[in-house]
C-alpha positions as CSV (number, residue, x, y, z in Angstrom):
1,M,-5.2,13.8,18.7
2,P,-3.0,17.0,17.8
3,A,-4.8,19.9,16.5
4,A,-5.3,20.4,12.7
5,T,-2.8,22.6,11.1
6,A,-2.2,23.8,7.5
7,P,-0.4,21.2,5.4
8,V,2.7,22.2,3.2
9,S,1.2,24.1,0.2
10,S,4.3,25.2,-1.8
11,S,5.7,22.9,-4.4
12,S,9.0,21.2,-3.5
13,S,12.1,22.2,-5.3
14,L,14.2,19.3,-7.0
15,E,17.5,18.4,-5.1
16,N,18.7,15.8,-7.6
17,R,17.6,14.5,-11.1
18,F,17.0,10.9,-11.9
19,D,20.4,10.8,-13.7
20,R,24.0,9.5,-12.8
21,A,24.8,12.8,-10.9
22,G,21.7,12.2,-8.7
23,L,22.6,8.4,-8.1
24,D,26.1,9.6,-7.0
25,A,24.6,12.3,-4.7
26,V,22.2,9.6,-3.1
27,I,25.0,7.1,-2.6
28,T,27.2,9.8,-0.8
29,A,24.4,10.9,1.5
30,A,23.2,7.4,2.5
31,D,26.6,6.3,3.5
32,A,25.7,2.7,3.2
33,A,27.5,-0.6,2.8
34,A,29.1,-1.5,-0.5
35,W,26.7,-4.1,-1.2
36,V,23.7,-1.9,-1.0
37,N,25.5,0.7,-3.3
38,D,26.1,-2.2,-5.8
39,R,22.5,-3.0,-6.0
40,R,21.7,0.7,-6.6
41,R,24.1,0.9,-9.4
42,Q,22.7,-2.4,-11.0
43,A,19.3,-0.9,-10.9
44,F,20.5,2.3,-12.4
45,E,22.2,0.3,-15.3
46,A,18.8,-1.1,-16.1
47,F,17.1,2.2,-15.7
48,E,19.4,3.8,-18.3
49,S,18.4,1.1,-20.6
50,L,14.7,1.1,-20.2
51,A,11.9,3.3,-21.7
52,L,8.6,3.9,-20.0
53,P,6.3,0.9,-20.1
54,D,3.9,0.9,-23.1
55,R,0.6,-0.7,-23.6
56,K,2.1,-4.0,-25.3
57,S,3.1,-5.1,-21.6
58,E,0.0,-7.0,-20.3
59,H,0.3,-5.2,-16.9
60,W,0.4,-1.8,-18.5
61,M,-2.0,-2.1,-21.4
62,R,-4.9,-0.4,-19.3
63,T,-2.6,2.4,-17.9
64,D,-2.4,5.7,-19.9
65,L,1.0,7.3,-19.1
66,R,0.9,9.8,-22.0
67,L,0.5,12.8,-19.4
68,F,3.3,11.6,-17.2
69,K,6.5,13.3,-18.1
70,P,9.6,11.9,-16.5
71,A,11.8,14.9,-17.0
72,A,9.5,16.8,-14.5
73,W,10.5,14.7,-11.5
74,G,13.6,14.2,-9.4
75,L,14.5,13.8,-5.8
76,S,12.9,16.5,-3.4
77,A,15.1,18.8,-1.5
78,P,14.8,18.7,2.3
79,P,11.5,20.0,3.5
80,A,11.1,23.1,5.5
81,T,9.0,21.4,8.0
82,R,9.4,18.2,10.1
83,E,5.6,17.9,10.8
84,V,4.0,14.9,9.0
85,P,0.4,13.8,8.8
86,V,-0.4,11.4,11.8
87,G,-2.4,9.1,9.2
88,L,-5.7,7.6,9.4
89,L,-4.4,4.3,10.6
90,A,-2.2,5.7,13.3
91,A,-5.1,8.1,14.4
92,A,-7.5,5.2,14.5
93,I,-5.1,3.1,16.8
94,A,-4.5,6.2,19.2
95,S,-8.3,6.8,19.5
96,G,-9.1,3.2,20.2
97,E,-12.6,3.8,19.2
98,A,-14.9,0.9,18.1
99,A,-16.2,0.8,14.6
100,A,-19.0,3.5,13.9
101,E,-21.9,3.5,11.8
102,C,-21.0,4.6,8.2
103,F,-23.9,7.1,7.9
104,P,-24.7,10.0,9.3
105,E,-23.3,13.4,8.3
106,E,-22.1,14.2,11.7
107,V,-19.9,10.9,11.6
108,C,-18.9,10.8,8.0
109,G,-19.2,14.3,6.7
110,R,-16.1,15.2,4.6
111,K,-13.9,18.2,5.9
112,E,-12.0,19.3,2.8
113,G,-8.5,20.8,3.1
114,R,-8.0,19.6,6.6
115,A,-5.5,17.1,7.9
116,H,-4.1,16.1,11.3
117,F,-0.3,16.8,11.5
118,A,1.9,16.1,14.4
119,P,5.6,16.9,15.2
120,H,8.1,14.1,14.5
121,N,8.8,13.5,18.1
122,E,5.2,13.4,19.4
123,P,4.2,9.9,20.5
124,V,0.9,8.3,19.4
125,P,-0.7,6.0,22.0
126,G,-1.0,2.3,21.0
127,I,2.0,2.3,18.6
128,A,5.0,0.6,19.5
129,G,7.4,2.2,16.8
130,R,7.0,4.9,14.4
131,F,8.8,5.9,11.2
132,A,8.0,8.7,9.0
133,S,9.4,10.4,6.0
134,L,8.4,13.7,4.2
135,D,9.6,14.0,0.6
136,G,12.0,11.2,0.9
137,H,13.7,12.6,4.1
138,V,13.5,10.9,7.5
139,V,11.7,13.0,10.2
140,C,10.7,10.3,12.7
141,D,12.6,7.1,13.8
142,E,11.5,5.6,16.9
143,L,11.0,2.1,18.7
144,D,9.9,1.0,22.1
145,P,13.2,0.2,24.0
146,A,11.6,-3.0,25.4
147,L,11.4,-4.4,21.9
148,A,14.8,-3.3,20.9
149,A,16.0,-5.1,24.0
150,K,14.5,-8.3,22.6
151,G,16.3,-7.9,19.3
152,V,13.7,-6.1,17.2
153,R,15.0,-3.7,14.7
154,F,12.9,-1.1,13.3
155,G,14.0,2.2,11.6
156,S,15.9,3.7,8.7
157,A,17.4,1.3,6.3
158,E,20.8,2.8,6.5
159,A,20.8,2.1,10.2
160,V,19.3,-1.4,10.4
161,L,21.1,-2.7,7.3
162,G,24.4,-1.4,8.9
163,E,23.6,-3.3,11.9
164,L,22.2,-6.6,10.5
165,G,23.6,-6.6,6.9
166,E,24.7,-10.4,7.1
167,A,21.0,-11.4,7.9
168,L,19.2,-8.9,5.7
169,E,21.3,-9.0,2.6
170,P,19.7,-12.0,1.2
171,H,16.4,-10.2,1.3
172,W,17.1,-6.5,0.4
173,F,16.0,-5.8,-3.1
174,S,16.0,-9.6,-3.6
175,V,12.2,-10.3,-3.2
176,I,11.1,-7.9,-6.0
177,D,12.6,-7.5,-9.3
178,S,14.2,-4.0,-9.6
179,R,15.0,-4.2,-13.2
180,C,11.7,-5.6,-14.5
181,D,10.4,-2.0,-16.1
182,W,11.5,1.7,-15.7
183,F,9.6,2.4,-12.6
184,A,11.1,-0.6,-10.9
185,A,14.6,0.3,-11.9
186,L,14.2,3.9,-10.9
187,H,13.1,2.8,-7.6
188,G,15.9,0.5,-7.1
189,A,18.3,3.1,-7.9
190,F,17.0,6.2,-6.2
191,H,15.1,4.8,-3.1
192,R,15.4,7.1,-0.1
193,G,13.6,7.4,3.2
194,S,13.1,3.6,3.5
195,A,12.2,1.6,6.3
196,V,13.3,-2.0,7.7
197,L,11.5,-4.2,10.3
198,Y,13.3,-7.3,11.7
199,V,11.7,-9.5,14.2
200,P,13.8,-12.1,15.6
201,P,12.8,-15.8,15.8
202,G,10.2,-16.4,18.5
203,V,9.5,-12.8,19.4
204,K,5.9,-11.8,19.3
205,L,4.8,-8.1,19.3
206,A,1.7,-7.2,20.9
207,E,1.3,-3.6,19.6
208,P,1.7,-2.6,15.9
209,L,4.5,-0.6,14.3
210,H,3.6,2.3,11.8
211,V,5.3,3.8,8.8
212,M,4.1,7.0,7.2
213,S,5.4,8.1,3.8
214,A,4.3,11.8,3.1
215,I,5.0,14.3,0.4
216,S,4.3,18.0,0.2
217,A,2.6,19.5,-3.0
218,G,4.6,18.5,-5.9
219,G,7.0,16.3,-3.7
220,V,8.5,13.0,-4.6
221,D,8.7,9.7,-2.7
222,T,10.8,6.7,-3.4
223,A,10.6,4.9,-0.2
224,H,11.1,1.2,0.1
225,V,10.0,-1.1,3.1
226,L,11.6,-4.5,3.9
227,V,9.8,-6.6,6.5
228,V,11.5,-9.9,7.8
229,L,10.2,-12.2,10.4
230,G,12.1,-14.9,12.0
231,E,10.7,-18.5,12.6
232,G,7.7,-18.4,14.9
233,A,7.6,-14.5,15.2
234,E,4.6,-12.3,15.0
235,A,4.2,-8.7,14.2
236,T,1.6,-6.0,12.8
237,L,2.9,-3.4,10.5
238,L,0.8,-0.6,9.4
239,T,2.0,1.4,6.3
240,E,0.3,4.4,4.7
241,T,0.7,7.5,2.5
242,A,-0.5,10.9,2.7
243,G,0.2,14.4,1.0
244,G,0.8,15.9,-2.4
245,G,-1.2,18.3,-4.4
246,P,-4.9,17.9,-5.7
247,A,-6.0,17.1,-9.2
248,G,-5.0,20.0,-11.7
249,S,-1.8,21.0,-9.5
250,A,1.8,19.7,-9.5
251,G,0.4,16.7,-7.5
252,G,3.2,14.5,-6.7
253,F,5.1,11.4,-7.6
254,H,5.5,8.1,-5.5
255,C,7.7,5.2,-6.9
256,G,8.0,2.7,-4.2
257,G,8.4,-0.9,-3.3
258,T,7.6,-3.4,-0.5
259,E,9.2,-6.6,0.3
260,I,8.0,-9.2,2.8
261,V,9.7,-12.3,4.2
262,V,7.6,-14.3,6.7
263,G,9.6,-17.0,8.1
264,R,8.7,-20.7,9.1
265,G,5.7,-20.7,11.5
266,A,5.6,-16.8,11.7
267,F,2.6,-14.7,11.4
268,L,2.4,-11.2,9.9
269,R,-0.6,-8.7,9.7
270,M,0.3,-6.2,6.9
271,V,-1.8,-3.3,6.1
272,N,-1.0,-0.7,3.2
273,L,-3.2,2.2,2.9
274,Q,-2.8,4.4,-0.2
275,N,-4.3,7.8,0.7
276,W,-2.3,10.4,-1.6
277,N,-4.2,13.5,-2.6
278,T,-5.7,13.2,-6.1
279,G,-3.0,14.9,-8.2
280,V,-0.5,12.2,-7.2
281,W,1.1,9.6,-9.5
282,H,1.3,6.3,-7.7
283,V,3.5,3.3,-8.8
284,A,4.5,0.5,-6.4
285,R,5.7,-3.2,-6.5
286,Q,4.9,-5.1,-3.5
287,K,5.7,-8.9,-2.9
288,A,5.6,-11.2,-0.1
289,V,7.1,-14.5,0.4
290,V,5.7,-17.0,3.0
291,Q,7.7,-20.0,4.3
292,A,6.5,-23.3,5.6
293,G,3.7,-22.9,8.0
294,G,4.0,-19.2,7.8
295,R,0.7,-17.0,7.9
296,L,0.2,-13.5,6.1
297,Q,-2.8,-11.3,6.5
298,W,-2.3,-8.5,3.9
299,T,-5.0,-5.8,3.7
300,L,-4.6,-3.1,1.0
301,G,-6.6,0.3,1.0
302,A,-6.7,2.3,-2.2
303,L,-8.3,5.7,-1.9
304,G,-6.1,8.4,-3.3
305,S,-3.9,9.3,-6.3
306,R,-4.4,10.6,-9.8
307,L,-3.3,7.2,-11.3
308,S,-2.0,4.2,-9.5
309,Q,-0.3,1.3,-11.1
310,V,0.4,-1.3,-8.3
311,A,1.7,-5.0,-8.6
312,Q,0.9,-7.0,-5.5
313,D,2.4,-10.5,-5.4
314,V,2.3,-13.3,-2.8
315,A,4.6,-16.4,-3.1
316,L,3.8,-19.4,-0.8
317,A,7.2,-21.0,-0.8
318,G,6.8,-23.5,1.9
319,R,4.3,-26.3,2.6
320,D,1.3,-25.3,4.5
321,A,1.9,-21.5,4.1
322,E,-1.2,-19.5,4.1
323,A,-2.0,-15.9,2.8
324,Q,-5.4,-14.0,3.2
325,V,-5.4,-10.8,0.9
326,N,-8.1,-8.1,1.4
327,G,-8.5,-4.9,-0.8
328,V,-10.8,-2.0,-0.3
329,M,-10.7,0.5,-3.0
330,F,-12.9,3.8,-3.6
331,T,-12.3,6.0,-6.7
332,E,-14.0,9.5,-7.6
333,G,-13.5,12.2,-10.1
334,R,-11.2,11.1,-12.8
335,Q,-9.1,8.7,-10.6
336,H,-7.7,5.7,-12.6
337,L,-6.4,2.7,-10.5
338,V,-4.8,-0.3,-11.8
339,Y,-3.9,-3.3,-9.4
340,N,-2.4,-6.4,-10.7
341,T,-2.4,-9.4,-8.0
342,L,-0.3,-12.6,-8.3
343,Q,-0.9,-15.6,-5.9
344,H,1.9,-18.0,-6.6
345,H,1.7,-21.4,-5.1
346,E,5.1,-22.7,-5.2
347,A,5.1,-25.4,-2.5
348,P,2.4,-28.2,-1.6
349,S,-0.6,-27.9,0.6
350,C,-0.7,-24.0,0.7
351,K,-3.8,-21.9,0.8
352,S,-4.5,-18.3,-0.5
353,D,-7.6,-16.4,-0.3
354,L,-8.0,-13.0,-2.1
355,L,-11.0,-10.7,-1.9
356,Y,-10.8,-7.2,-3.5
357,K,-14.0,-4.9,-3.5
358,G,-14.2,-1.5,-5.1
359,A,-16.7,1.3,-5.5
360,L,-16.6,4.0,-8.2
361,Q,-18.3,7.3,-8.6
362,D,-18.1,10.2,-11.0
363,R,-15.9,9.3,-14.1
364,S,-13.3,7.2,-12.3
365,R,-12.1,3.8,-13.2
366,L,-10.8,0.6,-11.5
367,V,-8.8,-2.1,-13.2
368,W,-8.1,-5.3,-11.2
369,R,-6.1,-8.2,-12.9
370,G,-5.7,-11.3,-10.8
371,M,-3.8,-14.6,-11.4
372,I,-3.4,-17.7,-9.4
373,K,-0.4,-19.6,-10.5
374,V,0.1,-23.1,-9.2
375,D,3.7,-24.7,-9.8
376,K,3.9,-28.5,-11.0
377,N,5.0,-29.6,-7.5
378,A,2.4,-27.5,-5.7
379,Q,-0.1,-30.3,-5.1
380,K,-3.1,-29.9,-2.7
381,T,-3.3,-26.2,-3.4
382,D,-6.3,-24.4,-2.2
383,G,-6.6,-21.0,-4.1
384,Y,-9.4,-18.5,-4.2
385,Q,-9.7,-15.0,-5.7
386,R,-12.8,-12.7,-6.0
387,N,-13.2,-9.2,-7.2
388,D,-16.5,-7.3,-6.7
389,N,-17.2,-3.7,-8.0
390,L,-20.1,-1.3,-7.3
391,M,-20.5,1.5,-9.6
392,L,-22.3,4.5,-8.3
393,S,-22.5,6.7,-11.6
394,N,-23.2,5.9,-15.2
395,E,-19.7,7.2,-16.2
396,S,-17.5,5.2,-14.0
397,R,-16.0,1.9,-15.3
398,A,-14.6,-1.2,-13.7
399,D,-12.6,-4.1,-15.3
400,S,-12.0,-7.4,-13.7
401,I,-9.8,-9.9,-15.2
402,P,-9.2,-12.9,-13.1
403,G,-6.9,-15.8,-14.3
404,L,-5.8,-19.2,-13.5
405,E,-2.5,-20.9,-14.5
406,I,-2.3,-24.3,-13.1
407,E,0.4,-27.1,-13.7
408,A,-0.6,-29.3,-10.7
409,D,-3.4,-31.9,-11.0
410,D,-4.6,-32.0,-7.3
411,V,-5.8,-28.7,-6.6
412,R,-8.8,-26.6,-5.7
413,C,-8.7,-23.2,-7.4
414,T,-11.6,-21.1,-8.1
415,H,-12.2,-17.3,-8.9
416,G,-15.0,-14.9,-9.6
417,A,-15.7,-11.3,-10.5
418,T,-18.7,-9.1,-10.5
419,S,-19.5,-5.6,-11.5
420,G,-22.9,-3.8,-11.2
421,R,-24.9,-0.7,-10.2
422,V,-26.6,0.0,-7.2
423,D,-30.1,-1.5,-7.0
424,A,-32.7,1.4,-7.3
425,E,-35.1,-0.5,-5.1
426,Q,-32.6,-0.7,-2.1
427,V,-32.0,3.1,-2.3
428,F,-35.8,3.6,-2.5
429,Y,-36.3,1.4,0.5
430,A,-33.9,3.1,2.7
431,Q,-35.5,6.5,1.8
432,A,-39.0,5.1,2.5
433,R,-37.6,4.4,6.1
434,G,-36.5,8.2,6.6
435,L,-33.0,8.3,5.3
436,S,-31.8,11.1,2.7
437,A,-30.6,10.2,-0.6
438,D,-27.0,10.6,0.6
439,E,-27.6,8.6,3.7
440,A,-29.1,5.8,1.7
441,A,-26.1,5.7,-0.6
442,R,-23.6,5.4,2.4
443,L,-25.8,2.5,3.8
444,V,-25.8,0.5,0.6
445,V,-22.1,1.1,0.1
446,A,-21.3,0.1,3.7
447,G,-23.3,-3.2,3.2
448,F,-21.3,-3.7,0.0
449,F,-18.0,-3.6,1.7
450,Q,-19.0,-5.3,4.9
451,Q,-17.8,-8.7,3.6
452,V,-14.1,-7.6,3.3
453,F,-14.5,-5.5,6.5
454,D,-15.3,-8.5,8.4
455,R,-12.3,-10.3,7.4
456,I,-9.8,-7.5,8.9
457,T,-9.0,-8.7,12.2
458,I,-7.6,-5.2,13.4
459,P,-10.7,-3.2,14.7
460,E,-9.0,0.1,14.4
461,V,-8.1,-0.7,10.7
462,R,-11.8,-1.5,10.1
463,E,-12.9,1.8,11.5
464,A,-10.4,3.9,9.5
465,L,-11.1,2.3,6.3
466,A,-14.8,2.4,6.9
467,R,-14.8,6.1,8.0
468,A,-12.5,7.0,4.9
469,V,-14.7,5.3,2.5
470,C,-18.2,6.5,3.6
471,S,-16.7,10.2,3.9
472,R,-16.1,10.1,0.2
473,I,-19.7,8.9,-0.9
474,R,-22.1,11.1,-2.4
475,R,-25.5,10.7,-4.0
476,I,-25.8,7.8,-6.4
477,T,-26.3,9.1,-9.9
């Protein structure tokens, strides 16, 4: 792993505002196909007519945007460096280490102010392709030539859409609604530094691909990710975020989107790790469509940001489609994370299984609102969702709102949610066996997350998430 170097610390200057002149500048710089530009303009028309979401909307009623100032943000100018963080996931893949214990200090001790950075052209072992952007500007775009020879395309949206426009036009900004609210429309109009993965029918990738979206302190990221798997294809994609300023500083702003199309009989393992610094505003819309016989394992990690507002939807559009969704969340300080999930059963005999677990300390807050929706013709549905939260301080707060909307009459749909505090007897028992209070806290929280870790089939991802969570745990109050 490369030696640690100091991250970019100066605030990014704005290159373009989120206005018509800024839109024209983005279109000129992107040099994309006419249909891509038309979709930008359609999103911008909606953007001009919309205001910031308010608490009258069910998705936004638990999100406080009073301190978010739209006029303070715009597209960032090109960065002075081309170095980006390697990322927790890529570093874990490169190390190839087995999962470690989540407590002692020498393993989990937190090293503030340090990050692993690498030049854009330095390869990461075990990664078949890398894409990285910094402040919305592409700094790394590479793919194993052997995969390219099989028809796999992975890289900047401009390049891949330019080559495969006919195949990808039905999916680009068609899976998510880019006009549903102010943030979605902003993203649809001003997306930049975006990545596309296309895997042809029958092609199976043995090694993962990696996407890193990074910002400098005060920077802005509007990146979009599109994943399309052909019939019978298999792939693993790791996406993560890093950078921005800490709480109390200019922080940063991310307004992104993810679209996933899993073809008939295809299998995708998708990982999203949100690991911004604690001053970053994070808003994202993410949706997957799984066709007949397709399988999706979608793992989400939420560790950073000042405020997060995320919509994660899965549509099971073909018979016998399956989706497993895993969520690992940890908050501290005054972080406020809101995650809205939807498991939409559109076809018969489909299965969805969602498990979100969150731990909170200090004065942080977690909100999870989940819905299983079953259409009238989606008979033989098997849907399950569960959210568990563990509060490590008296000031933290967790809100769980599970829901069912069922129109079919031959289904099995269940949901559950729990929120509670650490059992003092568990901590006492651990301390009586020689552990310190901090080690006891890590042991209890590690046990709490073990159920969701066991569902993650990529060992290096389990390792990275376990280390990231336990490095943040302090003594239970």
